[in-house]
C-alpha positions in Angstrom: -20.6 -9.7 16.6 -19.3 -7.4 13.8 -19.4 -8.9 10.3 -17.2 -8.5 7.3 -17.6 -9.6 3.7 -14.4 -9.9 1.7 -14.1 -10.2 -2.1 -11.1 -11.8 -3.7 -9.7 -10.8 -7.1 -11.0 -11.7 -10.5 -10.5 -15.4 -11.3 -9.1 -15.9 -7.8 -10.4 -17.8 -4.9 -11.4 -17.3 -1.3 -7.9 -18.5 -0.4 -6.5 -15.1 -1.4 -8.3 -13.5 1.5 -7.7 -16.3 4.0 -4.9 -14.6 6.0 -6.9 -11.5 6.6 -10.0 -13.5 7.4 -8.1 -15.6 10.0 -6.9 -12.4 11.6 -10.3 -10.9 11.7 -11.9 -14.0 13.1 -9.3 -14.1 15.9 -10.5 -10.5 16.6 -14.0 -11.9 16.9 -15.4 -10.8 13.6 -17.8 -12.9 11.6 -16.1 -13.1 8.1 -17.6 -14.3 4.8 -15.7 -14.7 1.6 -18.3 -15.6 -1.0 -17.8 -17.8 -4.1 -19.3 -15.8 -7.0 -20.3 -17.8 -10.1 -18.4 -16.7 -13.1 -16.0 -14.6 -11.1 -14.3 -17.1 -8.8 -11.8 -19.4 -10.4 -13.3 -22.6 -11.8 -16.9 -21.5 -11.8 -17.4 -20.8 -15.5 -18.3 -17.5 -17.1 -21.1 -15.0 -16.4 -21.7 -11.4 -17.0 -20.3 -8.8 -14.7 -23.8 -7.7 -13.7 -24.3 -11.2 -12.3 -21.2 -10.7 -10.1 -22.7 -7.5 -8.7 -26.0 -9.2 -8.0 -24.3 -12.1 -6.2 -22.1 -9.8 -4.2 -25.1 -7.8 -3.1 -26.9 -11.0 -2.1 -23.9 -12.1 -0.1 -23.9 -8.8 1.8 -27.6 -8.9 2.4 -27.5 -12.5 3.7 -24.8 -11.7 6.3 -26.5 -8.4 7.2 -29.8 -10.4 7.9 -27.9 -13.0 10.0 -26.1 -10.5 12.1 -28.7 -7.8 12.3 -25.9 -5.2 12.1 -24.1 -3.2 9.5 -21.5 -5.1 7.5 -18.0 -4.0 6.7 -16.9 -4.8 3.1 -13.5 -5.2 1.6 -11.9 -6.4 -1.6 -8.6 -7.3 -3.2 -7.8 -6.1 -6.7 -11.0 -6.5 -8.8 -12.8 -7.4 -5.6 -12.6 -3.8 -4.6 -15.1 -2.6 -7.2 -17.4 -5.4 -6.1 -17.1 -4.0 -2.5 -18.1 -0.6 -3.7 
């Protein structure tokens, strides 16, 4: 199964990506939308480098589970995390 990691916008939530995630899941993709401490709404404040570390970890976890390459996408400030 192909896998996708989606990153929502700064101070947003995974709900921002839910419509796209639903469509991708219907097309048989495994989709993850991680909650990133200090980046996701209601999780406090952390340094941007922590966001990148958590994003990298989320990608590596899904890559390890699937054993395949992972597509990455982001909305607004989630786009730089995806890069």
